[in-house]
C-alpha positions as CSV (number, residue, x, y, z in Angstrom):
1,M,-230.9,68.3,127.0
2,P,-228.2,66.2,125.3
3,R,-227.9,66.4,121.5
4,F,-228.0,62.7,121.2
5,R,-229.3,61.0,124.3
6,T,-229.1,57.4,122.8
7,I,-225.4,57.5,122.3
8,S,-224.8,59.1,125.6
9,C,-226.7,56.2,127.3
10,I,-224.7,53.6,125.3
11,A,-221.4,55.3,126.3
12,L,-222.3,55.1,130.0
13,S,-223.6,51.6,129.8
14,I,-220.4,50.2,128.2
15,G,-218.1,52.2,130.4
16,L,-216.8,54.5,127.7
17,A,-218.0,57.9,128.9
18,I,-217.3,60.5,126.2
19,G,-215.1,63.3,127.4
20,V,-212.8,61.2,129.5
21,S,-209.2,61.8,128.7
22,S,-207.7,59.1,126.5
23,H,-205.6,58.5,123.5
24,F,-208.6,59.5,121.4
25,S,-209.1,62.9,122.9
26,R,-205.6,64.2,123.8
27,A,-205.2,67.7,122.4
28,A,-202.8,68.1,119.5
29,D,-201.0,71.0,121.1
30,Q,-199.8,68.7,123.9
31,G,-197.6,67.0,121.3
32,P,-199.1,63.4,121.4
33,N,-196.8,60.5,121.0
34,L,-197.5,59.0,117.5
35,P,-197.2,55.4,116.5
36,E,-194.5,54.7,113.9
37,L,-195.6,54.9,110.3
38,P,-196.4,51.5,108.8
39,H,-193.8,49.5,106.9
40,L,-195.1,49.1,103.3
41,D,-194.2,46.3,100.9
42,Y,-194.1,48.2,97.6
43,D,-193.1,45.1,95.6
44,K,-196.5,43.5,96.1
45,M,-198.4,46.5,94.8
46,L,-199.6,47.2,91.2
47,S,-197.5,50.0,89.6
48,T,-200.5,52.3,89.6
49,V,-201.2,51.7,93.3
50,R,-197.5,52.0,94.2
51,A,-197.3,55.4,92.6
52,E,-200.3,56.7,94.6
53,V,-199.1,55.3,97.9
54,Q,-195.5,56.5,97.5
55,K,-196.8,60.0,96.7
56,A,-199.0,60.1,99.8
57,Y,-196.2,58.6,102.0
58,E,-193.7,61.2,100.9
59,V,-196.0,64.0,102.0
60,V,-196.2,62.5,105.4
61,L,-192.4,62.1,105.6
62,A,-192.1,65.8,104.8
63,H,-194.9,66.8,107.3
64,P,-195.0,64.0,109.9
65,R,-197.2,66.0,112.3
66,D,-199.7,67.2,109.7
67,A,-203.1,65.4,110.5
68,T,-204.4,65.8,106.9
69,A,-201.2,64.3,105.4
70,N,-201.4,61.3,107.8
71,G,-205.1,60.9,107.2
72,N,-204.8,61.1,103.4
73,L,-202.1,58.4,103.5
74,G,-204.6,56.3,105.6
75,M,-207.3,56.8,103.0
76,V,-205.0,55.7,100.1
77,L,-204.0,52.6,102.1
78,H,-207.6,51.9,103.1
79,A,-208.8,52.3,99.5
80,H,-206.3,49.6,98.4
81,D,-207.3,47.0,101.1
82,M,-204.4,47.6,103.5
83,P,-206.5,48.1,106.7
84,S,-203.9,47.5,109.3
85,E,-201.5,50.0,107.7
86,A,-204.4,52.5,107.2
87,E,-205.4,52.1,110.9
88,I,-201.9,53.4,112.0
89,C,-202.3,56.4,109.8
90,Y,-205.8,57.2,110.9
91,R,-204.8,56.9,114.5
92,R,-201.9,59.3,113.9
93,A,-204.3,61.7,112.2
94,H,-206.8,61.5,115.0
95,L,-204.2,62.1,117.7
96,L,-203.0,65.1,115.8
97,D,-206.6,66.5,115.1
98,P,-209.0,65.0,117.7
99,V,-211.8,67.3,116.7
100,S,-212.0,66.0,113.1
101,F,-214.9,63.7,112.6
102,R,-213.5,61.9,109.6
103,W,-210.4,60.5,111.2
104,A,-212.3,59.0,114.1
105,Y,-214.9,57.5,111.7
106,Y,-212.3,56.1,109.3
107,L,-210.4,54.6,112.3
108,G,-213.6,52.8,113.3
109,M,-214.2,51.6,109.7
110,V,-210.8,50.0,109.2
111,Q,-211.1,48.3,112.6
112,V,-214.4,46.8,111.4
113,D,-212.7,45.7,108.2
114,Q,-210.3,43.8,110.5
115,R,-213.2,42.3,112.4
116,N,-212.2,44.2,115.5
117,C,-215.5,45.6,116.7
118,S,-214.3,45.9,120.3
119,A,-211.9,48.6,119.1
120,A,-214.3,50.1,116.6
121,I,-217.0,50.9,119.1
122,P,-215.0,53.5,121.0
123,A,-213.9,55.0,117.8
124,F,-217.4,55.3,116.5
125,L,-218.5,56.7,119.9
126,E,-215.8,59.4,119.5
127,A,-217.1,60.1,116.0
128,L,-220.6,60.4,117.3
129,H,-219.5,62.8,120.0
130,L,-218.3,65.0,117.2
131,D,-221.4,64.5,114.9
132,P,-224.2,62.9,116.9
133,N,-226.6,62.7,113.9
134,H,-224.3,60.9,111.4
135,L,-226.5,58.0,110.3
136,A,-223.8,55.9,108.7
137,T,-221.8,55.9,112.0
138,Q,-224.9,55.0,114.0
139,L,-225.6,52.0,111.7
140,R,-221.9,50.8,111.6
141,M,-221.8,51.0,115.4
142,G,-225.1,49.2,115.7
143,E,-223.6,46.3,113.8
144,C,-220.6,46.2,116.0
145,L,-222.8,46.2,119.1
146,L,-224.7,43.2,117.7
147,V,-221.5,41.4,116.9
148,S,-220.4,42.0,120.5
149,S,-223.7,40.8,121.9
150,Q,-224.3,44.1,123.6
151,W,-228.1,43.8,123.1
152,D,-229.3,46.5,125.4
153,E,-227.0,49.1,123.9
154,A,-227.8,48.0,120.3
155,G,-231.6,48.0,121.1
156,T,-231.4,51.6,122.5
157,L,-229.4,52.7,119.4
158,Y,-231.7,51.1,116.8
159,Q,-234.8,52.3,118.6
160,G,-233.5,55.8,118.3
161,I,-232.7,55.4,114.7
162,V,-236.1,54.1,113.6
163,Q,-237.8,57.0,115.4
164,R,-235.7,59.6,113.5
165,H,-235.4,57.6,110.3
166,P,-238.5,55.4,109.8
167,E,-237.5,54.8,106.2
168,N,-234.3,53.0,107.2
169,A,-234.5,49.2,106.6
170,E,-231.1,48.5,108.2
171,A,-232.3,49.9,111.5
172,Y,-235.4,47.8,111.6
173,Y,-233.3,44.8,110.7
174,G,-231.0,45.5,113.6
175,L,-233.9,46.1,116.0
176,G,-235.4,42.8,114.9
177,R,-232.2,40.9,115.6
178,V,-232.1,42.5,119.1
179,R,-235.6,41.4,119.8
180,A,-235.0,37.9,118.5
181,A,-231.9,37.7,120.8
182,R,-234.1,38.6,123.7
183,S,-236.6,35.9,122.7
184,D,-239.2,38.5,121.8
185,F,-240.1,36.8,118.5
186,A,-243.4,38.6,118.0
187,G,-241.6,41.9,118.2
188,A,-238.8,40.5,116.0
189,T,-241.2,39.5,113.2
190,E,-242.8,43.0,113.4
191,S,-239.4,44.8,113.0
192,L,-238.1,42.3,110.4
193,R,-241.3,42.5,108.3
194,K,-240.9,46.3,108.2
195,A,-237.3,45.9,107.1
196,C,-238.4,43.7,104.2
197,E,-241.2,46.1,103.2
198,L,-238.8,49.0,103.0
199,F,-236.2,46.9,101.1
200,P,-237.9,43.9,99.5
201,K,-234.6,42.3,98.3
202,F,-233.1,42.4,101.9
203,S,-231.9,38.8,101.9
204,A,-230.6,38.7,105.5
205,A,-233.8,40.2,106.8
206,H,-235.9,37.7,105.0
207,F,-233.8,34.9,106.5
208,A,-234.0,36.3,110.0
209,L,-237.7,36.7,109.6
210,A,-238.0,33.1,108.5
211,R,-236.2,32.0,111.7
212,A,-238.5,34.2,113.9
213,Y,-241.6,32.8,112.2
214,R,-240.3,29.3,113.0
215,R,-239.9,30.1,116.6
216,I,-243.6,31.2,116.8
217,G,-244.8,28.2,114.8
218,K,-245.6,29.9,111.6
219,F,-243.9,27.4,109.3
220,Q,-245.6,28.3,106.1
221,E,-244.6,31.9,106.4
222,A,-241.1,30.8,107.4
223,Q,-240.8,28.8,104.2
224,Q,-242.0,31.8,102.1
225,E,-239.4,34.0,103.7
226,L,-236.7,31.5,103.1
227,E,-237.6,31.4,99.4
228,L,-237.6,35.2,99.3
229,S,-234.2,35.2,101.0
230,S,-232.8,32.9,98.3
231,K,-234.3,34.9,95.4
232,S,-232.8,38.1,96.9
233,E,-229.3,36.7,96.3
234,G,-227.6,38.4,99.2
235,G,-229.2,41.9,98.6
236,I,-228.6,44.5,101.3
237,P,-229.7,48.1,101.4
238,D,-227.0,50.7,100.6
239,I,-225.8,53.0,103.4
240,D,-225.5,56.6,102.1
241,D,-221.8,57.2,103.0
242,P,-220.1,60.0,101.2
243,L,-217.0,59.7,103.4
244,L,-216.5,56.1,102.5
245,A,-217.2,57.0,98.8
246,E,-214.2,59.4,99.0
247,V,-212.0,56.4,100.1
248,A,-213.3,54.2,97.2
249,A,-212.6,57.0,94.7
250,L,-208.9,56.8,95.6
251,N,-208.6,53.2,94.5
252,R,-206.3,52.7,91.5
253,D,-207.3,49.1,91.0
254,F,-209.6,48.9,88.0
255,K,-211.7,46.1,89.6
256,A,-212.7,48.4,92.4
257,Y,-213.8,51.0,89.8
258,L,-215.8,48.4,88.0
259,K,-217.5,47.5,91.3
260,V,-218.3,51.1,92.1
261,G,-219.7,51.6,88.6
262,A,-221.9,48.5,88.8
263,N,-223.3,49.6,92.2
264,S,-223.9,53.1,90.9
265,L,-225.6,51.7,87.9
266,A,-227.9,49.5,90.0
267,A,-228.8,52.5,92.1
268,G,-229.6,54.6,89.0
269,K,-226.7,57.0,89.5
270,L,-225.7,57.2,85.9
271,K,-223.2,60.1,86.2
272,D,-221.4,58.3,89.0
273,A,-221.4,55.1,87.0
274,A,-219.9,56.8,84.0
275,D,-217.2,58.4,86.2
276,A,-216.4,55.0,87.8
277,F,-216.2,53.1,84.5
278,E,-214.1,55.8,82.9
279,G,-211.8,55.6,85.9
280,A,-211.4,51.9,85.3
281,L,-210.4,52.6,81.7
282,E,-207.9,55.2,82.8
283,I,-206.1,52.4,84.6
284,N,-206.6,49.7,82.1
285,P,-208.0,50.8,78.7
286,Q,-208.4,47.1,77.6
287,L,-211.6,46.4,79.5
288,P,-214.5,45.3,77.3
289,E,-216.9,45.2,80.1
290,A,-216.3,48.9,81.1
291,H,-216.8,49.9,77.5
292,T,-220.0,47.8,77.3
293,H,-221.5,49.4,80.4
294,L,-220.7,52.8,79.1
295,I,-222.7,52.2,75.9
296,Y,-225.8,51.9,78.0
297,V,-224.8,54.7,80.5
298,Y,-224.1,57.3,77.8
299,G,-227.1,56.2,75.8
300,Q,-229.3,56.9,78.9
301,L,-227.4,60.2,79.5
302,G,-228.1,61.3,75.9
303,Q,-224.5,61.4,74.9
304,A,-224.8,59.5,71.6
305,A,-221.2,60.1,70.4
306,K,-219.7,58.6,73.5
307,A,-222.1,55.6,73.4
308,E,-220.9,55.0,69.8
309,E,-217.3,55.4,70.7
310,H,-217.5,52.8,73.5
311,Y,-219.4,50.4,71.3
312,R,-216.7,50.4,68.8
313,A,-214.0,50.0,71.5
314,A,-215.9,47.1,73.1
315,V,-216.4,45.0,69.9
316,R,-212.8,45.8,68.8
317,L,-211.5,44.3,72.1
318,N,-214.0,41.4,72.0
319,P,-215.9,40.8,68.8
320,K,-218.1,38.3,70.6
321,A,-219.1,40.6,73.4
322,T,-222.9,39.9,73.2
323,E,-223.7,42.4,75.9
324,A,-222.0,45.1,73.9
325,Y,-224.3,44.3,70.9
326,F,-227.3,44.2,73.1
327,N,-226.6,47.5,74.8
328,Y,-225.9,49.1,71.4
329,G,-229.1,47.7,70.1
330,A,-231.0,49.3,73.0
331,F,-229.2,52.6,72.4
332,L,-230.1,52.5,68.7
333,L,-233.7,51.7,69.5
334,G,-234.0,54.6,71.9
335,H,-232.5,56.9,69.3
336,G,-234.9,56.1,66.5
337,R,-232.7,53.7,64.5
338,P,-234.8,50.5,64.5
339,A,-233.1,48.8,61.4
340,E,-229.6,49.1,62.9
341,A,-231.0,48.0,66.3
342,K,-232.5,44.9,64.8
343,E,-229.1,44.0,63.3
344,A,-227.4,44.5,66.6
345,F,-229.9,42.2,68.4
346,R,-229.6,39.7,65.6
347,V,-225.8,39.6,66.0
348,A,-226.2,39.1,69.7
349,T,-228.5,36.1,69.2
350,E,-226.1,34.6,66.6
351,I,-223.2,34.8,69.0
352,N,-225.3,33.5,71.9
353,P,-228.5,31.7,70.8
354,H,-229.6,31.5,74.4
355,Y,-229.8,35.3,74.9
356,A,-233.4,35.6,75.8
357,E,-233.5,39.4,76.2
358,A,-232.0,39.9,72.7
359,R,-234.5,37.5,71.2
360,N,-237.4,39.4,72.8
361,N,-236.1,42.7,71.5
362,L,-235.6,41.3,68.1
363,G,-239.1,40.0,68.1
364,Y,-240.4,43.4,69.1
365,L,-238.7,45.0,66.1
366,L,-239.9,42.3,63.7
367,E,-243.4,42.8,65.0
368,G,-243.1,46.5,64.3
369,E,-242.3,45.6,60.7
370,G,-245.5,43.7,60.5
371,R,-243.7,40.3,60.5
372,S,-245.9,38.8,63.2
373,L,-245.0,35.1,62.6
374,E,-241.2,35.8,62.8
375,A,-241.8,38.0,65.9
376,M,-243.8,35.2,67.5
377,A,-241.1,32.7,66.8
378,E,-238.5,34.9,68.6
379,Y,-240.8,35.4,71.6
380,R,-241.3,31.7,71.8
381,K,-237.5,31.0,71.7
382,A,-237.0,33.6,74.4
383,L,-239.5,31.8,76.6
384,E,-237.9,28.4,75.9
385,I,-234.8,29.8,77.4
386,K,-236.5,31.7,80.2
387,P,-240.1,30.5,80.8
388,D,-240.8,33.1,83.5
389,F,-239.5,36.0,81.4
390,S,-242.3,38.5,82.0
391,Q,-241.6,40.8,79.1
392,A,-241.5,38.0,76.6
393,N,-244.7,36.5,78.1
394,F,-246.3,40.0,77.7
395,S,-245.1,40.4,74.1
396,L,-246.2,37.0,73.0
397,G,-249.5,37.2,74.9
398,R,-250.3,40.7,73.4
399,L,-249.6,39.5,69.9
400,L,-251.7,36.3,70.3
401,V,-254.6,38.4,71.7
402,K,-254.2,40.8,68.8
403,E,-254.8,37.8,66.5
404,E,-257.8,36.8,68.7
405,K,-256.0,33.6,70.0
406,F,-257.4,34.4,73.5
407,E,-257.1,30.9,75.0
408,E,-253.3,31.0,74.6
409,G,-252.8,34.7,74.8
410,I,-254.5,35.5,78.1
411,P,-252.6,32.9,80.1
412,R,-249.4,34.4,78.7
413,L,-250.4,37.9,79.8
414,L,-251.4,36.6,83.3
415,K,-248.0,35.0,83.6
416,A,-246.4,38.4,82.7
417,L,-248.0,39.8,85.9
418,K,-245.3,38.1,88.0
419,T,-242.9,40.8,86.9
420,E,-240.8,42.6,89.5
421,D,-240.8,45.7,87.4
422,E,-243.4,47.8,89.2
423,D,-243.4,50.5,86.5
424,A,-244.4,47.9,83.9
425,K,-247.1,46.2,86.0
426,A,-249.9,48.8,85.3
427,S,-249.4,48.3,81.5
428,Y,-249.5,44.5,81.9
429,L,-252.7,44.7,84.0
430,Y,-254.2,47.0,81.4
431,A,-253.5,44.5,78.6
432,V,-255.0,41.7,80.6
433,G,-258.2,43.7,81.2
434,I,-258.5,44.6,77.6
435,A,-257.9,41.0,76.6
436,F,-260.7,39.7,78.8
437,A,-263.0,42.4,77.6
438,D,-262.3,41.5,74.0
439,F,-262.8,37.8,74.8
440,G,-266.3,38.7,76.2
441,D,-265.5,38.3,79.9
442,L,-266.7,41.6,81.2
443,E,-266.3,40.8,84.9
444,N,-262.6,40.0,84.6
445,G,-262.1,42.8,82.1
446,L,-263.4,45.4,84.6
447,R,-261.5,43.8,87.5
448,Y,-258.1,44.0,85.8
449,L,-258.7,47.4,84.4
450,R,-259.5,48.7,88.0
451,L,-256.3,47.0,89.2
452,A,-254.4,48.7,86.3
453,R,-256.0,52.1,87.2
454,D,-255.0,51.8,90.9
455,K,-251.4,50.7,90.0
456,A,-251.0,53.5,87.4
457,E,-252.3,56.0,89.9
458,G,-249.9,54.7,92.6
459,R,-246.9,54.9,90.2
460,K,-248.0,58.4,89.0
461,Q,-248.2,57.3,85.4
462,A,-250.5,60.1,84.3
463,S,-250.8,59.3,80.5
464,L,-251.4,55.6,81.1
465,L,-253.9,56.4,83.8
466,T,-255.9,58.6,81.4
467,S,-256.1,55.8,78.8
468,I,-257.1,53.2,81.4
469,T,-259.7,55.5,83.0
470,E,-261.3,56.2,79.5
471,D,-261.4,52.5,78.6
472,L,-262.8,51.6,82.0
473,R,-265.5,54.2,81.5
474,L,-266.4,52.8,78.1
475,L,-266.5,49.3,79.3
476,Q,-268.7,50.2,82.2
477,S,-271.1,52.0,79.8
478,G,-271.3,48.9,77.7
479,K,-269.5,50.4,74.7
480,G,-266.3,48.4,75.1
481,P,-262.7,49.7,74.9
482,Q,-261.5,51.5,71.8
């Protein structure tokens, strides 16, 4: 039985049967003819980039038939956005070592970068012959098949992926596109809905789902999906791709390091984010934004001295870096230094009076000092800036309910429930339930406490779940929450 029947079928259907002798599969010991090394214009490169490229190039000149040397030069060129030059090097490396997965894969990737899917497909097929289960290659080739309108091959590929990886949103999106192209709009909506469930911020999937809904006459659902697509701001699921990460790590352009750092931070990979931002600073130490991000990252990693160091560097380079003051305030707050945190948030609001998040945090600290009126004023200012700011609505609503101003406080708490922070939602529901109970509305009090219990249970928030369950028991017994 074939190790990967899906790819075998695709190879046959597009006339690229794996194993046929070609420039991809010629054995190295036959002494393959190699394309000439690329001509490089060093004058157009940054000095840091030029040094890395020259070093890799000299290794190839010394060992022109060494596959690793050629491939490594390709990786350096690839990392610095020179795909046509990198393609030559990857092709040389693959001809010299046709059983190495990485050179076939990288060859396909730089061809994709040049919008040459017709060339990338056979390269990806060769890579999958060497490693049939490499998910990133399957997904990259699927996209190429879609671009090339090879619907049958793409459908077979994506169907195989969703069977083996039912958690993969990208594969369901691809399958939905195939079904839509075949005018199977009911099937397309099913696949695209699944993609959106698995990755709610999948902008392209929401847009494709809107189009499919329109084709079956569900115009209200289509409008909802268009709105979700717009709110998702181009979000796409990450493809776990260690090989491509190796290429990105070679980039000596600080902007690329900043991008890698931001992506790692968004994914919650704090150590990777720290490494990337530090890499940017190695190239250019005068980057306030890298220092600013590192205040937060090192604070989360528990490395207080480094967080302090990067705060000082950030504000030295840019005394009006509001984000640096905000991140430092958050760091101080998390390390039990509320007075200093309050000052940092206050400075941030003085530099930028429209910094809603800083005003909310300042309000929280003022409330902790018992200065309720000042805290309330900060929450209201935050909401003037961002009316849908869930955390500020929650903070203001909770404080108003505490002062028994239920008619204004409860609507604020209900508005906070629109939050996209699923970890916070149980606490918000809990606060709404208690507010209704204190207001004397037992029915709504019980309803929201049950919703809070279910959400806390689903998020595995054990301590919160215990408190909600106890208050729910008391309310059901007629004693009321404590």
